[in-house]
C-alpha positions in Angstrom: -218.6 75.6 155.4 -217.2 76.5 159.2 -215.9 80.2 159.5 -212.5 79.4 160.5 -211.7 77.9 156.8 -213.1 81.1 155.1 -211.3 83.9 154.2 -213.8 87.2 154.8 -211.9 89.6 153.0 -214.0 91.2 150.3 -213.3 93.1 147.3 -216.3 94.8 144.9 -214.3 94.5 141.6 -213.8 91.3 139.6 -209.9 90.2 140.3 -208.8 86.7 139.1 -205.9 85.0 141.0 -203.5 83.2 139.1 -199.9 81.1 139.7 -198.1 84.5 139.9 -200.4 85.4 143.1 -198.7 82.5 144.9 -195.4 83.2 145.9 -193.4 80.0 147.1 -189.7 80.5 147.9 -187.1 77.6 147.6 -185.0 76.6 150.9 -181.3 76.5 150.4 -178.7 76.0 152.7 -175.8 74.6 150.9 -173.9 76.2 148.0 -171.8 74.3 145.3 -168.5 75.0 146.9 -169.6 73.2 150.1 -170.1 76.5 152.2 -173.5 77.6 153.5 -175.2 80.7 153.2 -174.2 83.7 155.2 -177.6 83.8 157.0 -178.6 80.1 156.7 -180.0 78.2 159.5 -178.6 74.8 159.7 -180.2 71.7 160.4 -179.5 69.4 163.8 -176.3 67.7 162.4 -173.3 66.1 164.2 -170.3 64.5 162.6 -172.0 61.2 163.4 -175.0 61.7 161.7 -173.0 63.6 158.7 -170.9 60.5 158.2 -173.8 58.1 158.1 -175.4 60.1 155.4 -172.4 60.2 153.2 -171.9 56.7 153.7 -175.2 55.9 152.4 -175.3 58.1 149.4 -171.9 56.2 148.4 -173.2 53.2 148.9 -176.3 54.0 146.8 -174.2 55.2 143.9 -171.7 52.1 144.0 -174.9 50.0 144.0 -176.7 51.7 141.2 -173.5 51.4 139.3 -172.7 47.9 139.8 -176.4 47.0 139.1 -177.0 48.4 136.3 -174.2 47.2 134.6 -175.7 43.8 135.9 -178.9 44.4 134.1 -177.1 45.0 131.0 -175.0 42.0 131.3 -178.7 40.1 131.6 -177.9 38.9 135.6 -181.0 40.5 136.4 -184.1 41.9 134.6 -184.8 45.1 135.5 -183.1 48.1 137.6 -183.5 51.8 138.6 -181.1 54.2 139.8 -181.4 57.0 142.6 -178.3 58.9 140.7 -178.6 62.6 141.4 -181.8 62.3 143.9 -179.5 61.2 146.7 -180.3 64.4 148.8 -184.0 64.3 148.7 -183.8 60.8 149.6 -181.2 60.4 152.3 -181.4 64.0 153.8 -185.4 63.3 154.6 -185.0 59.9 155.9 -182.0 61.1 158.1 -184.5 63.3 159.6 -186.8 60.7 160.9 -187.2 58.3 163.8 -186.6 54.6 163.1 -189.9 53.6 163.7 -191.5 56.4 161.5 -193.0 54.3 158.6 -191.8 54.8 155.0 -194.3 54.3 151.9 -191.9 54.7 148.8 -192.4 54.7 145.4 -189.4 52.9 143.5 -186.8 55.1 143.8 -185.8 55.5 147.4 -183.4 52.2 148.3 -181.1 54.8 150.0 -183.7 55.4 152.4 -183.9 51.6 153.1 -180.0 51.2 153.2 -180.1 54.4 155.7 -182.5 52.1 157.9 -179.9 49.5 158.0 -181.0 47.0 155.0 -178.0 45.1 154.2 -175.6 44.3 151.2 -176.8 40.9 151.0 -180.6 41.7 151.4 -180.4 44.2 148.3 -178.9 41.4 146.2 -181.3 38.8 147.6 -184.2 40.7 146.5 -183.0 41.8 143.1 -182.0 37.9 142.3 -185.5 36.8 143.6 -183.7 33.8 145.4 -185.2 32.1 148.2 -183.4 34.3 150.8 -185.5 36.9 149.6 -187.8 38.6 152.0 -190.6 38.6 149.4 -190.2 35.1 148.4 -188.9 36.1 144.7 -192.3 37.3 143.8 -191.7 41.0 143.2 -189.6 42.4 140.1 -186.4 43.9 141.2 -186.1 47.0 143.3 -189.5 46.2 144.8 -188.3 46.3 148.2 -189.9 45.9 151.6 -188.9 45.0 155.0 -191.3 45.1 158.2 -188.4 45.1 160.5 -187.1 48.5 159.0 -190.8 50.1 158.9 -190.5 50.4 154.9 -193.6 49.2 153.0 -193.3 47.1 150.1 -193.0 48.8 146.9 -196.1 48.6 144.2 -195.3 49.7 140.7 -198.6 51.5 140.0 -198.1 55.2 140.4 -199.6 57.0 143.6 -200.7 53.8 145.0 -199.2 54.6 148.2 -200.4 57.9 148.9 -203.4 57.3 150.2 -202.2 54.3 151.9 -199.9 56.6 153.9 -202.7 58.8 154.9 -204.3 55.4 156.4 -200.9 54.6 158.1 -200.8 58.3 159.7 -204.4 57.9 160.8 -203.5 54.6 162.3 -200.4 56.2 164.4 -202.4 58.9 165.4 -205.3 56.4 166.8 -202.8 54.4 168.6 -201.4 57.7 170.4 -197.7 57.1 168.8 -195.5 60.0 168.2 -194.4 58.7 164.9 -195.0 59.9 161.3 -195.8 57.9 157.8 -193.4 59.5 155.1 -194.7 59.2 151.6 -192.2 59.5 148.5 -193.6 60.1 144.9 -192.6 62.1 142.0 -194.2 64.9 140.5 -195.7 62.6 137.7 -197.3 60.7 140.4 -199.0 64.0 141.6 -201.0 63.7 138.3 -202.8 60.7 139.5 -206.1 60.7 141.3 -204.9 59.2 144.2 -202.6 62.0 145.0 -205.5 64.5 145.6 -207.5 61.8 147.3 -204.5 61.1 149.9 -203.9 64.6 150.4 -207.2 65.8 150.8 -208.1 62.7 153.3 -204.8 63.7 155.3 -205.6 67.2 155.7 -209.5 66.6 156.6 -208.8 63.6 159.1 -205.3 65.4 160.4 -202.9 62.6 159.9 -199.3 62.9 161.0 -197.7 62.4 157.3 -195.0 64.1 155.5 -195.8 63.8 151.8 -192.7 64.2 150.1 -192.2 64.9 146.2 -189.2 64.4 144.6 -189.7 67.0 141.6 -187.1 65.6 139.2 -188.6 67.6 136.1 -190.0 64.3 134.0 -192.6 61.9 134.3 -190.5 59.2 132.5 -190.1 61.2 129.3 -192.8 64.2 130.0 -191.4 67.3 131.2 -192.9 69.1 133.9 -194.5 71.6 131.7 -196.4 69.2 129.6 -197.8 67.9 133.1 -199.3 70.7 134.6 -199.8 74.5 134.4 -199.7 75.6 137.9 -196.9 76.3 140.5 -195.4 73.0 140.9 -196.7 70.6 143.3 -195.8 72.7 146.2 -199.1 74.8 145.5 -201.6 71.9 145.9 -200.2 71.3 149.7 -201.7 75.4 150.2 -204.7 74.5 148.4 -205.4 71.5 150.6 -204.9 73.3 154.0 -201.4 71.9 154.5 -198.0 73.2 155.7 -196.2 73.3 152.6 -192.5 74.2 151.9 -190.5 73.8 148.6 -186.6 72.9 149.1 -183.4 72.6 146.8 -183.6 69.0 146.4 -179.9 68.6 145.8 -179.3 70.4 149.0 -178.6 67.6 151.9 -178.6 70.3 154.5 -181.7 72.1 153.2 -183.7 68.9 152.8 -182.6 67.4 156.5 -183.9 71.0 158.0 -187.3 71.0 156.0 -187.8 67.3 157.0 -186.6 67.7 160.6 -189.2 70.8 161.3 -191.7 68.9 159.2 -191.8 66.0 161.4 -191.7 68.0 164.3 -195.1 69.9 163.4 -197.1 66.6 162.2 -196.5 65.0 165.5 -197.3 68.3 167.7 -200.3 69.1 165.6 -201.5 65.6 163.9 -201.4 67.0 160.9 -199.8 66.7 157.2 -197.0 68.4 155.8 -196.2 68.6 152.0 -192.5 69.0 151.1 -191.5 69.6 147.2 -188.1 69.0 146.5 -186.6 70.3 143.0 -184.2 68.0 141.9 -182.6 66.2 138.8 -182.7 62.4 137.8 -179.1 62.2 136.3 -179.6 58.6 135.2 -182.4 57.0 132.8 -186.0 56.5 134.4 -185.1 53.1 134.4 -183.0 50.4 132.6 -185.9 50.1 130.0 -185.5 54.0 129.2 -183.4 55.8 127.0 -183.3 59.6 127.9 -181.5 61.0 124.8 -184.9 60.8 123.2 -186.3 63.5 125.3 -183.7 65.5 126.8 -180.3 66.9 125.9 -176.6 66.4 126.8 -176.2 69.9 127.7 -179.2 70.2 129.9 -177.7 66.9 131.8 -173.9 68.5 132.0 -175.7 71.9 133.6 -177.5 69.4 136.3 -174.4 67.6 136.8 -172.7 70.6 138.3 -175.2 70.5 141.0 -174.3 67.2 141.9 -176.0 66.6 145.6 -173.5 64.1 146.7 -170.6 66.3 145.6 -171.8 69.3 147.0 -172.4 67.4 150.4 -169.0 65.9 150.4 -167.2 69.5 150.0 -169.3 70.6 153.1 -167.7 67.3 155.0 -164.4 68.1 154.0 -164.7 71.8 154.7 -165.9 70.9 158.3 -162.7 68.8 158.8 -164.8 65.7 158.9 -163.8 63.9 156.0 -160.9 63.9 153.1 -160.9 62.7 149.5 -158.6 59.8 150.5 -161.2 58.4 152.7 -163.9 59.1 149.6 -161.5 56.7 147.7 -161.5 54.0 150.2 -165.0 54.0 150.7 -165.9 53.8 146.9 -163.4 51.2 146.6 -164.8 49.3 149.8 -168.4 49.2 148.6 -167.8 48.1 144.6 -165.4 45.3 146.3 -168.7 44.4 148.9 -171.2 44.6 146.0 -169.5 42.7 143.3 -168.8 39.9 146.2 -172.6 40.0 147.2 -173.7 39.7 143.3 -171.6 36.6 142.6 -173.3 34.8 145.6 -176.7 36.0 145.4 -177.0 34.8 141.9 -176.0 31.2 142.8 -178.6 30.9 145.7 -181.8 28.9 144.4 -185.0 30.2 143.8 -187.8 29.7 146.3 -189.7 26.7 145.9 -192.9 26.6 143.6 -195.5 25.4 146.0 -194.3 28.7 148.6 -195.9 31.0 145.7 -199.4 30.7 147.1 -198.3 30.9 150.9 -198.5 34.2 153.0 -201.7 35.6 150.7 -204.5 34.2 152.9 -204.2 32.8 156.3 -204.8 29.2 154.4 -204.5 28.6 150.7 -208.0 29.0 149.2 -209.3 26.3 146.8 -208.8 28.6 144.0 -205.1 29.5 144.6 -204.6 25.5 145.0 -206.1 24.8 141.5 -204.2 27.6 140.0 -200.9 26.2 141.6 -201.9 22.7 140.3 -202.5 24.2 136.6 -199.3 26.1 136.8 -197.6 22.9 137.4 -199.0 20.9 134.8 -198.1 23.9 132.4 -194.4 23.9 133.4 -194.5 19.9 133.0 -196.2 20.2 129.2 -193.7 22.7 128.2 -190.5 22.3 130.1 -188.3 23.8 127.4 -190.0 27.1 127.9 -188.7 27.3 131.3 -185.2 27.2 133.3 -184.5 24.0 135.0 -184.8 25.4 138.5 -188.9 26.4 137.5 -189.7 23.4 140.0 -188.6 25.8 142.8 -189.8 29.2 141.4 
C-alpha cells in the first residue's frame, strides 16, 4: 500500500474507533425566518438566479399537486413527488453548468425543469403519448433528455451510481471541464452499486458529485433500521473523498456546498460526496401510505422546515419578491399544468411497430419475432386491450 494513503500515527494500547469518533458538522446558512446566520458565508447568487430557483420550486410543487391528483383520478398510472426536498434538488442543480451530466434517481424532476424541460414535455412523458421523448416505453416520471444532459431514469435503485463514475471518467478523458452529478437516497446507499461506484470514482479520480438525499426513509424503512454508522457522509470519508453534510432544506447551504464541490471536482479531477439532510413531506409514491410508518406529529414538525417557504422568506427579505407575486405564480402554473394535461391525454400513443426501434442499430430477428407474437396476442384477445393498442 502506498505510504501516501497510510496514517503513520501509532499507539501502544488498544483503542477502538466508533461512529462518535467522527464528528461531521452540518452546514446551515438560512434560518427558518428567511434570515441568514450572522457568520454565514453566502453562495454566489444574484436576483436572476434566485428568481429562477424559486420559479422552479413553485412549478414543481404545482406539478406534484396536479399530477398526484391526476393519478388518483386514473388519468396516469403512477406518480412520485419532490415535495419537501426541493432545496436539495434545485439548490444543487443551480450550482452546475448546463453541460454537466445529471444522473438522477426518480425524485429529481425539479432539476430537469430547471434545465428547461417544458410543461408539455412533462405531460407527454407521463401520458406515454407519441410525442414522448422515450416513445412511451417508460412508466410515468421516468424522464430523460439528451438535449438537457439528463440521463434516462431507471427504477432499480443505485444503478446510476457506477454509471455516474463512468460518465465522470469519460468527461475527464475527453478533457472537458464538466462534472457528472449523481442523485440518490440514503436507501440506495445500502445497495452494493453505491460502494462499487464510490470506490471506483475515488480510485480513478473521476469528477463526480455524489448527492445523497437523506430524507429519513427508504420507502417505509427509517434510517435507524438501515444502518448503524454516522449517516452516509462518513462513507465518503471512508472512501477517501471530499465530503460535506448540509441542511437539505436550506437552499443557500445546498447551493454553496455544490458550487464549491463542483469547483473542487473539476480542479482536482476528483469525486465529492454531499449528504443533504432533508425530509419527504409526501408519500414515497402514489402507491404508498406513509401513515403506516410515521406519525402526523412527525410530519407537522418537518412542515415547519419547509424549504420552499424558507427560501421565499429570504427572497422577500431581499426585496426581490412579494406575496402578491407568489399568488400570481401559483395561479399561472396551476392553469398551465391543467391545460397541458387536457392536451397530452388526447394525443395518441406511439405506433406499435416503434416498440423495437432504437434498441439496436437494426431490429434483430428475435425482436421482430417478439413483435409479431405480440400483434397476434392482441388480435386474439382484443377485449383485453384498449382500441389504441395497435399504436402502443
